[in-house]
C-alpha positions in Angstrom: -48.8 -11.8 98.9 -47.0 -8.1 100.0 -46.7 -8.4 103.6 -47.9 -4.3 103.6 -46.6 -2.4 107.2 -49.1 -1.5 109.7 -48.5 1.9 109.0 -50.3 2.1 105.4 -53.9 2.5 105.0 -56.3 -0.5 104.7 -58.1 1.2 101.4 -54.4 2.0 100.3 -53.2 -1.9 101.6 -56.0 -3.5 99.6 -55.8 -0.6 96.0 -52.1 -2.1 96.3 -52.7 -6.0 96.3 -55.8 -5.7 93.5 -53.4 -3.7 91.1 -50.9 -6.1 91.3 -53.5 -9.1 91.1 -54.3 -7.2 87.6 -50.8 -6.8 86.6 -49.9 -10.6 87.3 -53.5 -11.6 85.2 -54.8 -12.9 88.8 -58.2 -11.3 88.3 -59.8 -8.4 86.7 -60.5 -5.4 88.9 -64.2 -5.5 89.2 -64.4 -9.0 90.5 -61.2 -8.7 92.8 -63.0 -5.2 94.4 -66.0 -7.3 95.5 -64.2 -9.7 97.0 -64.2 -10.5 100.7 -61.3 -8.6 101.7 -62.6 -5.6 100.2 -65.8 -6.3 101.6 -64.2 -6.5 105.4 -62.9 -2.9 104.7 -65.0 -0.2 106.9 -67.3 2.1 104.1 -64.8 5.1 103.9 -62.1 2.9 103.1 -63.7 0.4 100.8 -64.9 3.4 98.9 -60.9 4.9 98.6 -59.3 1.7 97.7 -62.2 1.4 94.5 -61.0 5.1 93.3 -57.4 4.1 93.9 -57.6 0.6 91.9 -60.0 2.1 89.2 -58.8 5.3 88.5 -54.9 4.3 87.9 -56.2 1.8 86.0 -58.2 4.5 83.7 -55.2 7.4 84.0 -52.7 4.2 83.6 -51.1 5.9 80.4 -51.0 9.7 81.2 -49.4 8.8 84.7 -46.7 6.3 83.2 -46.2 9.6 80.7 -46.1 12.0 83.7 -43.5 9.6 86.0 -41.1 8.7 83.3 -39.8 11.6 82.5 -38.8 12.2 86.1 -36.4 9.4 86.4 -32.7 9.1 86.3 -33.8 6.3 83.4 -37.0 7.0 81.7 -36.5 3.9 80.0 -35.4 2.3 83.1 -37.7 -0.9 83.2 -39.0 -0.9 87.0 -40.1 -3.1 89.4 -44.0 -4.1 89.0 -44.5 -3.3 92.6 -42.5 0.3 92.3 -44.1 0.9 88.9 -47.6 0.3 91.1 -46.3 2.3 94.3 -45.3 5.2 92.2 -48.7 5.0 89.8 -50.5 5.0 93.0 -49.0 8.3 94.7 -49.3 9.8 91.7 -52.4 9.5 90.7 -54.0 10.8 94.3 -51.6 13.2 93.9 -53.0 14.7 90.4 -56.5 13.4 90.3 -57.6 13.4 94.2 -58.1 17.1 95.5 -58.6 15.8 98.9 -56.3 13.5 99.6 -52.8 15.5 101.3 -49.9 15.1 99.3 -47.9 13.7 102.3 -50.6 11.5 103.1 -49.9 10.1 99.1 -46.4 10.1 99.2 -45.3 8.8 102.8 -47.9 5.8 102.5 -46.2 5.3 98.5 -42.7 5.2 99.3 -43.9 2.3 102.7 -45.6 0.1 100.1 -42.6 0.3 98.1 -40.3 -0.9 101.3 -43.0 -3.0 102.4 -43.2 -4.7 99.2 -39.6 -5.4 99.5 -37.5 -2.6 97.4 -36.4 -0.5 100.1 -33.8 0.9 97.8 -36.0 1.8 95.9 -38.1 4.4 98.0 -35.8 7.3 97.5 -36.7 6.8 94.2 -40.4 7.0 94.8 -40.8 10.0 97.5 -38.0 11.8 94.5 -40.3 11.6 92.2 -44.2 12.1 93.7 -42.3 15.3 95.4 -41.4 16.9 91.9 -45.4 15.9 90.6 -46.6 17.6 94.0 -44.5 20.5 93.3 -45.2 21.0 90.0 -48.9 21.8 90.8 -50.3 20.3 87.4 -52.6 18.3 87.0 -53.4 15.8 84.5 -55.8 17.0 81.6 -59.6 16.1 81.5 -60.2 18.1 77.8 -58.6 15.3 75.9 -59.8 11.8 77.3 -58.3 10.5 74.2 -54.7 10.6 76.0 -56.1 8.0 78.5 -56.0 5.0 75.6 -53.9 3.2 73.5 -53.5 5.4 70.0 -54.3 2.3 67.8 -57.4 2.3 70.0 -58.7 5.8 69.8 -57.8 4.9 65.6 -59.9 2.2 65.4 -62.9 4.0 66.8 -62.7 7.5 65.2 -62.7 5.2 61.5 -65.7 3.8 62.7 -68.1 5.4 64.5 -66.3 9.4 63.8 -64.5 11.9 66.3 -67.1 12.9 68.3 -68.7 10.0 69.2 -65.0 8.5 69.6 -64.1 11.0 72.2 -67.7 10.3 74.1 -66.2 6.8 74.1 -63.1 7.6 75.7 -65.1 10.2 77.7 -66.9 7.4 79.3 -64.7 5.2 80.0 -62.9 8.1 82.2 -66.2 7.5 84.8 -67.5 5.4 87.5 -70.1 3.1 85.3 -73.9 3.4 86.3 -74.8 0.9 89.0 -77.9 -1.3 87.6 -80.0 -3.7 89.3 -82.8 -5.9 88.7 -86.0 -6.7 91.7 -87.8 -9.3 92.8 -90.8 -9.8 94.9 -93.2 -8.0 96.4 -91.9 -5.3 99.6 -88.1 -5.1 97.7 -88.4 -2.1 96.8 -89.1 -0.8 100.2 -86.8 -2.9 101.7 -84.4 -1.1 100.0 -85.9 2.3 101.2 -85.9 1.2 104.7 -81.9 0.4 104.2 -81.1 4.2 102.6 -80.9 2.7 99.7 -82.1 5.6 97.4 -83.2 4.3 93.0 -84.9 5.5 90.2 -86.2 3.6 87.2 -84.1 2.3 84.7 -83.5 4.1 81.7 -84.6 1.1 79.1 -86.8 -1.3 81.0 -89.2 -1.6 83.2 -87.4 -3.4 85.3 -84.0 -2.0 85.5 -83.8 0.4 88.6 -80.7 2.7 88.7 -78.7 3.1 92.1 -78.2 6.9 93.4 -76.4 6.4 96.8 -76.8 3.4 99.5 -75.0 0.2 99.6 -77.0 -2.5 98.2 -74.3 -5.3 98.7 -75.4 -5.0 102.9 -78.7 -5.6 102.3 -80.7 -9.0 102.9 -82.4 -8.6 99.5 -79.0 -8.4 98.0 -78.1 -11.5 100.0 -80.8 -13.5 99.4 -80.8 -13.1 95.4 -83.9 -10.9 95.9 -82.1 -7.7 94.3 -78.9 -8.2 91.7 -76.2 -5.9 90.4 -76.6 -6.0 86.3 -76.2 -3.5 83.8 -79.4 -2.7 81.8 -77.8 -3.4 78.6 -76.7 -7.6 80.0 -80.9 -6.8 81.2 -81.7 -6.0 77.9 -79.8 -9.2 75.8 -81.7 -11.2 78.0 -85.2 -9.5 77.2 -85.4 -9.0 74.0 -84.2 -13.3 73.8 -88.1 -13.5 74.8 -90.0 -16.7 75.5 -89.0 -20.3 75.0 -90.1 -24.3 76.2 -86.2 -25.5 75.6 -83.7 -22.7 76.3 -79.5 -22.8 75.6 -78.1 -20.8 76.8 -74.4 -21.2 75.2 -71.9 -19.1 77.3 -74.0 -18.4 80.5 -71.6 -17.2 83.0 -72.0 -15.4 85.5 -75.7 -16.3 85.0 -77.3 -13.4 85.4 -79.3 -13.5 82.2 -79.8 -17.3 82.5 -81.9 -16.0 86.0 -83.4 -13.3 83.3 -84.6 -16.0 81.0 -85.4 -18.5 83.4 -88.0 -15.7 85.8 -89.6 -14.7 82.0 -90.2 -18.7 81.0 -90.7 -20.6 84.8 -91.9 -24.0 82.8 -88.8 -23.7 80.3 -86.1 -26.4 80.7 -83.0 -24.1 80.6 -79.0 -26.0 79.1 -76.6 -23.4 80.8 -73.1 -23.5 79.4 -69.3 -22.6 80.6 -66.2 -23.7 79.7 -64.2 -22.3 82.7 -64.7 -25.1 85.6 -64.0 -22.4 88.4 -66.8 -19.9 86.6 -69.0 -23.5 86.5 -69.0 -24.1 89.5 -70.0 -20.5 90.2 -72.6 -20.4 88.0 -74.1 -23.7 89.6 -74.1 -22.4 92.9 -75.7 -19.0 91.2 -79.1 -20.8 89.5 -78.9 -24.0 92.0 -82.6 -22.1 93.1 -84.0 -22.9 90.2 -83.4 -27.1 90.6 -83.9 -29.1 87.9 -85.3 -26.7 85.7 -81.7 -25.7 84.3 -78.5 -27.8 83.7 -75.2 -26.3 83.4 -73.1 -27.9 81.5 -68.9 -27.7 81.7 -68.9 -27.6 78.0 -67.1 -25.3 75.2 -70.2 -23.7 73.8 -68.9 -24.6 70.2 -68.7 -28.4 70.3 -72.3 -28.3 71.6 -73.5 -32.2 69.7 -77.3 -31.2 69.9 -79.5 -30.1 66.7 -82.5 -29.3 66.0 -83.1 -29.2 69.8 -83.9 -25.7 71.6 -86.9 -22.8 70.6 -84.5 -20.0 72.0 -81.2 -19.9 71.8 -79.1 -17.2 73.8 -75.6 -16.9 72.6 -74.0 -14.1 74.6 -70.7 -14.5 73.6 -67.1 -14.0 75.0 -65.5 -10.8 73.8 -62.6 -8.3 74.1 -65.1 -6.9 76.2 -64.2 -2.9 75.1 -67.9 -1.9 75.4 -67.2 -2.5 79.6 -63.7 0.1 79.9 -65.2 1.8 82.5 -66.1 -1.2 83.9 -63.1 -3.3 83.4 -60.4 -0.5 82.8 -57.7 -3.1 82.6 -58.6 -4.8 79.8 -57.4 -0.9 77.7 -53.3 -2.4 78.5 -54.1 -5.5 77.8 -55.5 -5.7 74.5 -53.8 -6.1 71.1 -55.4 -5.4 67.9 -55.0 -9.1 66.4 -56.6 -10.5 69.5 -59.8 -8.9 67.2 -58.9 -11.6 64.6 -58.7 -14.6 67.7 -61.7 -13.4 69.1 -63.9 -13.5 65.5 -62.7 -16.9 64.6 -64.3 -18.4 68.1 -67.4 -16.2 67.9 -68.1 -18.0 64.5 -67.8 -21.6 66.1 -69.8 -20.7 68.8 -73.1 -19.4 66.7 -72.3 -21.4 64.1 -72.9 -24.5 66.8 -75.5 -22.3 68.3 -77.6 -22.2 65.1 -77.1 -25.7 63.9 -78.8 -26.5 68.4 -81.8 -24.6 66.9 -84.7 -26.3 65.6 -87.2 -24.5 62.7 -88.8 -21.5 64.0 -86.6 -20.7 66.8 -85.3 -17.7 67.7 -81.1 -16.9 67.8 -79.7 -14.1 69.8 -76.0 -13.0 69.5 -74.2 -10.4 71.7 -71.3 -9.3 72.8 -70.2 -6.6 74.8 -67.6 -5.3 72.1 -67.5 -2.3 69.7 -65.5 -3.8 66.9 -67.1 -4.7 63.9 -64.5 -8.0 63.8 -66.8 -9.0 66.8 -70.3 -8.2 65.7 -71.9 -7.6 61.9 -68.6 -9.2 61.0 -69.0 -12.2 62.5 -73.0 -12.4 61.6 -71.5 -11.6 57.6 -69.7 -15.0 57.8 -71.7 -17.0 59.2 -75.1 -16.5 57.5 -73.4 -16.6 54.4 -71.8 -20.5 55.2 -76.2 -20.9 56.6 -78.6 -19.7 54.4 -81.6 -21.5 56.0 -81.1 -18.6 59.0 -82.7 -15.2 58.6 -82.2 -11.7 60.2 -84.9 -10.2 62.1 -85.1 -6.3 62.4 -85.1 -5.5 66.2 -86.5 -2.8 65.9 -89.7 -4.8 65.3 -88.2 -6.9 68.4 -88.2 -3.3 70.4 -92.0 -2.8 69.4 -93.1 -5.9 70.4 -91.3 -5.1 74.2 -93.4 -1.7 73.7 -96.3 -3.3 73.5 -96.3 -5.7 76.0 -94.5 -2.9 78.6 -91.7 -4.4 79.2 -89.5 -1.0 77.8 -89.9 2.6 78.8 -91.8 4.9 76.7 -88.1 6.8 76.0 -86.6 3.4 75.7 -88.2 2.1 73.3 -87.8 5.6 71.3 -83.8 5.7 72.2 -83.4 1.8 70.7 -85.8 2.8 67.7 -83.2 5.0 67.0 -79.9 2.8 68.1 -81.2 0.2 65.4 -79.1 0.1 62.3 -80.5 -0.3 59.1 -79.9 -4.1 59.1 -81.5 -4.9 61.8 -78.6 -4.8 64.3 -78.5 -2.6 67.8 -75.2 -0.9 68.9 -75.3 0.5 72.4 -72.1 2.7 72.6 -70.9 2.9 76.4 -73.1 5.0 78.9 -74.8 6.6 75.9 -77.9 5.4 78.2 -76.4 4.4 81.1 -75.2 0.9 79.9 -71.9 -0.7 79.0 -71.6 -0.9 75.2 -73.8 -4.1 74.0 -74.2 -5.4 70.3 -77.2 -7.5 69.8 -78.3 -9.5 66.8 -81.7 -11.5 66.4 -82.1 -14.3 63.8 -85.1 -16.7 63.0 -84.2 -20.5 61.7 -86.0 -21.1 58.7 -84.9 -24.4 58.0 
């Protein structure tokens, strides 16, 4: 942990430490911004820390493009702490009108010194002063410059130029905060706590937060309000009903809770391979008691056959549908990752299909935009398992509309986004959700 000077504001201290952890791949920004150290900040500091972390990560590529030419040796390798201090200062100077230039520069210099790079502090000061003097911000008219070229190129090839640009633009915005509310009187309780919300775009049960701090309410602490992207909620709602349910990749547990809510008599097996995530999953689902069995196991290695009448396989993926929420993905991801992910996804889906009994429904979903992780996985696995058929999600959407699970507009939007093959794809931000791909299958034999 870097020792930060008391001269530095709590918000910038927190942002610096989170960006350093992200750079060293010790966590995801979304999780780190919900940590106890951040929650202890004042509301103003919490908001600034969040703005700095997500802003630097979203705009990192154009920030580096502005910083590098101002270095005496533009191709020099900088210590990571120095680079983060430069990015933070540059982001404040180029993107935040209300931050005084002297505050952005002086505290970036202090961060550099406190991190043990006293001799680099003069360089940080000089570079940021040059940026401030240029009085030229970062262009917003071409959001594609904030992403790796290879990533934008593949989106243009897959979705066309207009949709690719919309994906890029959405990834530079703050995602909507959607929640799921349980219990009579909970909505009134939120209103009393100063939280304003409105109906979700797709689901009757979803709410979009407009203002107020949900996480500071008793309802949130008690689990009666859960923060969950509306697209993520939709995946579990599409899965529907069953008596014996397998949630093959369950952590962090939001979808499992919806399955349990919709199926109060069901027995559910929830799987997670990572020990820490499985431990957190057990704690989150503890209130469900014996209805749910949490297993620390690789979903691709499950031994059950013909055991479940409902299987949810929300598989690990590249996460390219969540770049607004997890902006560091654009820096970490490489094209070859899609092939590696797809092999694992195919193994998990094949195992899930074997675990399903005749007549069972199987939902496959990702928060990826990439065909290799979506359509191509389904096609490859079904080619090897002829006893399974695709079910058009258009049929399921109509059922959900008739059961008053979807808003009227939501049902129309989902039908519009269902392909001729029956797959459902939500592009990020199109309806206030992250990007999702969903497929529904039925086991015939």
